[in-house]
Each structure stands twice: as structure tokens, then as C-alpha cells.
MARKEDO-406695 format. One record per residue (C-alpha): residue number from 1; residue in one letter; x, y, z. Coordinates in pm, whole numbers. Example, Ala and Ser with C-alpha at 12.3 -4.5 7.8 and 13.67 -1.06 7.14 Angstrom:
seq,type,u,v,w
1,a,1230,-450,780
2,s,1367,-106,714
! end
This chain:
seq,type,u,v,w
1,m,-3464,-1882,146
2,t,-3376,-1814,508
3,q,-3485,-1492,678
4,p,-3451,-1208,424
5,l,-3176,-958,494
6,q,-3223,-587,530
7,v,-2971,-451,279
8,a,-2859,-94,213
9,v,-2639,3,-79
10,m,-2432,313,-7
11,g,-2332,467,-339
12,a,-2563,280,-572
13,g,-2393,326,-906
14,a,-2342,44,-1154
15,v,-2175,-197,-909
16,g,-2412,-128,-620
17,c,-2720,-148,-840
18,y,-2611,-483,-982
19,f,-2550,-659,-651
20,g,-2834,-479,-473
21,g,-3066,-564,-759
22,m,-2967,-931,-752
23,l,-3040,-947,-379
24,a,-3376,-773,-429
25,r,-3472,-1021,-702
26,a,-3405,-1300,-452
27,g,-3646,-1151,-197
28,h,-3418,-948,28
29,h,-3528,-601,139
30,v,-3295,-363,-43
31,t,-3261,14,-25
32,l,-3039,188,-277
33,i,-2877,515,-167
34,a,-2804,699,-487
35,r,-2807,1027,-675
36,p,-3144,1204,-709
37,q,-3196,1127,-1078
38,h,-3154,754,-1015
39,v,-3369,760,-701
40,e,-3655,932,-883
41,a,-3650,683,-1171
42,i,-3619,377,-944
43,e,-3895,490,-707
44,r,-4122,548,-1006
45,d,-4043,249,-1229
46,g,-3813,17,-1036
47,l,-3453,-60,-1126
48,r,-3420,-181,-1483
49,m,-3166,-463,-1485
50,q,-3067,-538,-1843
51,t,-2841,-843,-1848
52,k,-2752,-1121,-2090
53,t,-2999,-1356,-1921
54,f,-3287,-1128,-1815
55,d,-3427,-777,-1861
56,e,-3652,-681,-1571
57,q,-3784,-389,-1371
58,v,-3683,-484,-1016
59,r,-3884,-325,-740
60,l,-3689,-193,-441
61,r,-3653,122,-237
62,a,-3427,411,-330
63,r,-3324,708,-119
64,t,-3074,994,-137
65,d,-3002,1013,238
66,a,-2731,806,410
67,a,-2972,766,704
68,a,-3136,491,497
69,v,-2871,247,629
70,a,-3069,241,955
71,g,-3186,-113,1030
72,a,-2955,-277,776
73,d,-2804,-621,836
74,l,-2573,-572,539
75,v,-2438,-253,382
76,l,-2285,-279,36
77,f,-2037,10,38
78,c,-1984,112,-324
79,v,-1874,476,-326
80,k,-1571,598,-522
81,s,-1242,544,-340
82,a,-1187,917,-290
83,d,-1518,936,-101
84,t,-1453,647,140
85,e,-1393,847,458
86,a,-1665,1103,390
87,a,-1928,841,308
88,g,-1825,636,611
89,a,-1879,938,833
90,q,-2223,991,676
91,i,-2347,641,758
92,k,-2178,615,1099
93,p,-2457,777,1308
94,h,-2722,552,1151
95,l,-2538,220,1122
96,p,-2670,-63,1341
97,p,-2398,-204,1571
98,d,-2422,-556,1427
99,a,-2433,-460,1057
100,l,-2167,-591,820
101,v,-2021,-328,589
102,l,-1892,-491,271
103,c,-1652,-277,66
104,l,-1721,-332,-304
105,q,-1465,-79,-424
106,n,-1162,-47,-648
107,g,-820,-20,-489
108,v,-652,-215,-211
109,d,-686,0,101
110,n,-1050,109,123
111,a,-1150,-135,396
112,d,-852,-32,609
113,r,-939,335,563
114,l,-1306,272,640
115,r,-1223,81,959
116,k,-1058,397,1093
117,v,-1389,581,1043
118,l,-1601,291,1174
119,p,-1378,134,1442
120,e,-1671,-26,1626
121,h,-1826,-192,1324
122,a,-1752,-501,1115
123,v,-1595,-390,787
124,s,-1504,-655,533
125,a,-1294,-611,221
126,a,-1429,-766,-97
127,v,-1298,-817,-448
128,v,-1549,-745,-724
129,y,-1535,-890,-1073
130,v,-1823,-747,-1273
131,a,-1871,-548,-1595
132,t,-2159,-303,-1558
133,e,-2265,49,-1646
134,m,-2554,284,-1578
135,a,-2714,338,-1918
136,g,-2946,607,-1783
137,p,-3138,700,-1468
138,g,-3243,378,-1298
139,h,-3116,169,-1591
140,l,-2837,-84,-1529
141,k,-2660,-273,-1806
142,h,-2466,-583,-1710
143,h,-2206,-695,-1964
144,g,-2058,-994,-1785
145,r,-1918,-1168,-1480
146,g,-2038,-1087,-1127
147,e,-1823,-1277,-877
148,l,-1724,-1166,-528
149,v,-1443,-1272,-296
150,i,-1510,-1171,65
151,e,-1284,-1136,366
152,p,-1381,-1383,642
153,l,-1549,-1209,935
154,t,-1814,-1343,1173
155,a,-2097,-1204,960
156,s,-1937,-1284,625
157,r,-2082,-1632,591
158,r,-2442,-1511,624
159,a,-2381,-1240,365
160,a,-2210,-1489,133
161,d,-2499,-1734,164
162,a,-2747,-1459,77
163,l,-2544,-1354,-226
164,i,-2498,-1712,-347
165,g,-2872,-1767,-306
166,a,-2927,-1458,-520
167,g,-2718,-1600,-803
168,v,-2394,-1418,-720
169,p,-2090,-1652,-714
170,t,-1930,-1565,-381
171,e,-1622,-1701,-205
172,v,-1513,-1633,152
173,s,-1134,-1640,142
174,e,-833,-1579,365
175,n,-646,-1455,57
176,v,-848,-1138,-3
177,r,-538,-915,11
178,s,-375,-1109,-270
179,a,-700,-1103,-470
180,l,-734,-727,-417
181,w,-381,-677,-546
182,l,-442,-898,-847
183,k,-746,-690,-938
184,l,-543,-372,-883
185,v,-281,-497,-1128
186,m,-553,-573,-1385
187,n,-703,-227,-1337
188,c,-363,-61,-1371
189,a,-287,-255,-1688
190,y,-608,-181,-1875
191,n,-832,87,-1718
192,a,-627,391,-1809
193,i,-566,271,-2166
194,s,-940,225,-2223
195,a,-1001,569,-2068
196,i,-739,759,-2270
197,a,-849,597,-2596
198,q,-1220,599,-2506
199,l,-1235,249,-2646
200,p,-1357,-81,-2501
201,y,-1090,-316,-2372
202,g,-1091,-544,-2675
203,e,-1025,-257,-2916
204,a,-785,-64,-2692
205,v,-540,-353,-2656
206,k,-506,-383,-3036
207,g,-328,-47,-3061
208,p,35,-40,-3179
209,g,269,-94,-2886
210,i,-12,-133,-2633
211,k,72,-493,-2545
212,d,424,-380,-2457
213,v,287,-98,-2240
214,v,59,-345,-2062
215,r,357,-577,-2002
216,d,563,-294,-1852
217,v,276,-178,-1629
218,i,219,-529,-1496
219,d,590,-584,-1431
220,e,607,-261,-1229
221,c,298,-357,-1031
222,l,442,-700,-953
223,a,765,-542,-828
224,v,571,-311,-595
225,a,346,-595,-477
226,k,649,-812,-397
227,a,806,-529,-196
228,e,476,-496,-8
229,g,494,-865,83
230,v,214,-968,-155
231,e,271,-1277,-367
232,l,47,-1310,-671
233,p,12,-1668,-792
234,g,32,-1788,-1151
235,d,108,-1602,-1470
236,v,-39,-1255,-1415
237,h,29,-1150,-1774
238,a,-172,-1446,-1905
239,a,-446,-1380,-1650
240,g,-478,-1026,-1783
241,a,-513,-1135,-2142
242,k,-770,-1396,-2043
243,l,-970,-1141,-1844
244,i,-989,-896,-2133
245,a,-1101,-1177,-2364
246,t,-1407,-1229,-2142
247,i,-1525,-865,-2160
248,p,-1393,-721,-2491
249,a,-1685,-480,-2538
250,q,-1662,-331,-2187
251,y,-1534,22,-2130
252,s,-1332,57,-1810
253,s,-1487,236,-1513
254,t,-1220,503,-1566
255,a,-1332,546,-1928
256,q,-1694,574,-1816
257,d,-1602,843,-1562
258,i,-1407,1038,-1824
259,g,-1696,1012,-2069
260,r,-1934,1160,-1812
261,g,-1698,1432,-1697
262,k,-1663,1279,-1351
263,p,-1346,1245,-1141
264,t,-1180,907,-1186
265,e,-1023,672,-934
266,i,-686,682,-1109
267,d,-511,803,-791
268,f,-610,473,-628
269,l,-507,261,-928
270,n,-192,353,-1123
271,g,-146,644,-881
272,h,-129,402,-590
273,i,148,205,-762
274,v,340,527,-829
275,k,303,642,-468
276,r,404,307,-318
277,g,687,273,-571
278,e,829,606,-460
279,a,808,500,-94
280,l,976,166,-167
281,g,1241,291,-409
282,i,1093,116,-712
283,a,1071,295,-1047
284,t,725,290,-1205
285,p,754,498,-1525
286,a,482,320,-1725
287,n,230,358,-1443
288,r,335,720,-1394
289,v,271,804,-1760
290,l,-75,645,-1757
291,w,-163,817,-1428
292,a,-46,1156,-1559
293,l,-230,1122,-1890
294,v,-559,1029,-1722
295,k,-522,1326,-1484
296,l,-473,1544,-1792
297,v,-773,1396,-1978
298,e,-987,1451,-1666
299,k,-951,1825,-1721
300,k,-1077,1812,-2080
301,p,-1435,1942,-2117
302,v,-1692,1677,-2211
303,a,-1833,1723,-2560
304,a,-2198,1826,-2553
! end
């Protein structure tokens, strides 16, 4: 391995813990910035990474303070989309001038929003394909996949090489915008349905009429994407079905948030399609219904 990177993970939930943990296993110096209950468990016992191929306690640092980005070569930025600007402002005073900030977030506009907060820093959009969850404090479960597609910036190649060396399939691509939109369409098609039903993807899509709902959602997303000047290659409907077949037992991130009584990112998924559809004069009734229902379910108290 070349010189180890100093890596900070801002918002070390399931996604951040997976990629940060993989880098730590490969010998990079990783600091997770997370909630106190996770920090306490990780500092005491390490990060438990329970995957299909290994189950290990990975030793790394964990902190609660955004100042822990100081000295980082690479920052994996993994906060919820609604927290992008606030978290960016928190790390700004401590961020080294030559650090690469890699946005590992849902939605299509986080990197653009973060660049407005960090105009003097390198901020790269990334597309994340991974099925993970936090099973408890300091305990990550990985259910499948784990690829990244990264926007090409000067520092992107070094980060990609480190990730590839850590066992993370990583591509540096000029087509990140298209890839971000494709993932958005997949999230819009399936996340809310899994969340409303509180079922994993494979079970949720078996419901009566659900395949038709998924078709309508995807068609609306494609219409909005086309109006935005984004062309999505191939058969997106078939791609969605194939994706769900690879992770049938996975609950969507939206479902996990609902189950824990946390705010979801639905405003940046189906809500984004509704908002852009309104601006562009495109009707998006299927997306609007899913967005509205998730917003309603968010208000329901979590069973003790």
C-alpha cells in the first residue's frame, strides 16, 4: 500500500461506517465522527463489521466533534441530506485546504449545495450502492454491494486508488450526474414503499398493485430527468427489478429511519421529483402520494 491516508468520516452512520471501516481494515488512519452512543462503543470495542465475508472488530478512532476532520486527506461526507449545509459549516473551520470532501449521500444536489458552503475546497459528488444498517451501537451489518462512482477531480484518483485497495469497487466517471439520477429514480421507486409497509424490498414489491405503482413512479422520474437534460441509458424499469433482486432482504434507508423514529430524506427523494416537476410543468402524482404518505408516517409515534 502507498502512504496511508488520513480519513475522517463526517456523519458515521451505516454508510460512513462501512466505507470508513473498509479503509481502516486496509491500514488507513480513520476517524469516525458519530453520535455519542456509537463513539463510546467504538472507542471501547472497535467497530464491529458484520458482513457476508467477514465479522471483525475493526480498530479505529471515533469522535463526536466535527473538529476531528483536522489533518484529513479525505473526508467521507455522509450526513443526511437535510443536514448538508449545517454539517459543512461545522467542518469548514477545521478542514485542511487540500482535503477532498467526498459526498456519499442520497439525492442529486448535495455536492452542489456543499460547494456553496465550502467554496475553497475540493468537493466531489459520489454515487453509493451499498446495503447496510447499524444493528446497534458500534455494530454495522452489511447486506450487500458496496460500489462507488466518483466525480473526477484532481484528488479523486488518489481516493479511488485507496478505496479500490481497500476492497471497495470504485469508478471515477464523467457521468456522475447521470448515475446520481439513476440512483434517485431507484430510491424514488422503492424506498418509500419499503418504508410505508415496513417490509424489505423483496416482500414490499410483491404487494397487489405495487409493480404498477413502481412503473408509474419511474415514468414520472424519467420525464423530470429528461426535462432537466439528464439522459438515463438502458431500460430503467428492468434495472430497478434487477437491483431489488440483489438485495431482497434489505429495508430501505427510509424504512430504517421510520423504524427508529428519525426524520427521513423523503424530501430529497420523491419530494425532489415533485418539486422539480412543479417547476417544469410535469405532473408527478405517484411520487406525490408516496412523498405525502411517508411524511404522514413520520409523525406516527414509534412503538416501544
